[in-house]
C-alpha positions in Angstrom: 27.8 -28.1 -50.0 26.5 -25.4 -47.7 23.4 -25.4 -45.5 21.9 -22.2 -44.4 19.7 -22.6 -41.3 17.6 -20.1 -39.5 14.2 -18.5 -39.1 12.1 -17.0 -41.9 13.1 -13.5 -43.0 16.6 -13.4 -41.7 18.4 -13.2 -45.1 19.3 -16.7 -46.0 18.1 -16.4 -49.6 19.8 -13.1 -50.1 23.1 -14.4 -48.6 23.0 -17.5 -50.9 22.3 -15.4 -54.0 25.3 -13.1 -53.1 27.6 -16.0 -52.6 26.7 -17.6 -55.9 27.1 -14.2 -57.7 30.5 -13.6 -56.1 31.9 -17.0 -57.3 30.4 -16.6 -60.8 28.2 -19.7 -60.3 26.0 -21.0 -63.1 22.6 -22.5 -62.2 22.1 -26.2 -62.6 18.6 -27.3 -63.2 15.4 -25.3 -63.3 14.7 -22.0 -61.7 11.6 -21.9 -59.4 9.8 -18.6 -59.3 7.9 -19.3 -56.1 10.1 -20.7 -53.4 13.8 -20.8 -53.9 15.0 -23.4 -51.4 17.5 -25.4 -53.4 20.5 -23.7 -54.9 22.5 -25.8 -57.3 25.3 -24.1 -59.2 28.3 -25.1 -61.2 31.5 -23.2 -60.5 33.4 -22.0 -63.6 36.6 -23.7 -62.5 35.1 -27.1 -61.7 36.9 -29.6 -63.9 34.9 -32.7 -63.1 31.3 -33.0 -61.8 32.1 -34.8 -58.5 28.8 -33.9 -56.9 26.7 -35.5 -59.6 28.9 -38.5 -59.6 28.5 -38.9 -55.8 24.7 -38.5 -56.1 24.7 -41.3 -58.8 27.0 -43.5 -56.8 24.8 -43.2 -53.7 21.9 -44.4 -55.8 23.9 -47.1 -57.3 25.2 -48.5 -54.0 21.7 -48.4 -52.5 20.1 -50.1 -55.5 22.9 -52.6 -56.6 25.1 -52.9 -53.5 28.8 -52.4 -53.0 31.1 -53.7 -55.8 33.2 -56.7 -54.9 36.6 -54.8 -55.0 38.0 -51.4 -54.9 39.2 -51.6 -58.5 35.6 -52.5 -59.5 34.3 -49.4 -57.7 36.9 -47.2 -59.4 36.1 -48.7 -62.8 32.4 -48.0 -62.1 33.1 -44.4 -61.3 35.4 -44.0 -64.3 32.7 -45.4 -66.6 30.2 -42.9 -65.1 32.6 -40.0 -66.0 33.1 -41.3 -69.5 29.4 -41.4 -70.1 28.6 -38.1 -68.4 31.5 -35.8 -69.1 30.4 -32.6 -71.0 34.0 -31.9 -72.1 35.2 -35.4 -72.7 37.7 -35.1 -69.8 37.7 -37.9 -67.3 39.7 -38.0 -64.1 42.5 -40.5 -64.1 42.4 -43.7 -62.0 44.7 -42.3 -59.3 42.5 -39.2 -58.8 39.4 -41.3 -58.5 41.1 -43.7 -56.1 42.2 -40.8 -53.9 38.7 -39.5 -53.7 37.1 -42.9 -53.1 39.5 -44.6 -50.6 37.8 -43.1 -47.5 34.4 -44.2 -48.8 35.7 -47.6 -49.7 37.2 -48.1 -46.3 34.0 -47.1 -44.6 31.9 -49.4 -46.8 34.2 -52.3 -46.0 34.1 -51.6 -42.2 37.8 -50.8 -42.1 37.2 -47.2 -40.8 34.5 -45.9 -38.5 31.7 -43.9 -40.1 31.4 -40.4 -38.7 
């Protein structure tokens, strides 16, 4: 994720468009003709949609709370990938665990946040 910050008219939109074009990004979601302030693109080499999973997981944790165990969290995320994979590919349990361990430790108060 990249944030471009600055005053009006200093080229943020042009820079964002050039970066997306240089990495062969493909637009996610609708294109807005008036004000382009949100650039969401899929990269051609992205194997799994981690960003969408993290967005869903944030909602899930807020609405339903933290699962009782790390294995329950991993199973929850694995199920999300099974239901939402466009290609049928799902990351294996160890890959999900590696990605979620820092989050799990922060949620459990085992590591400081920030």
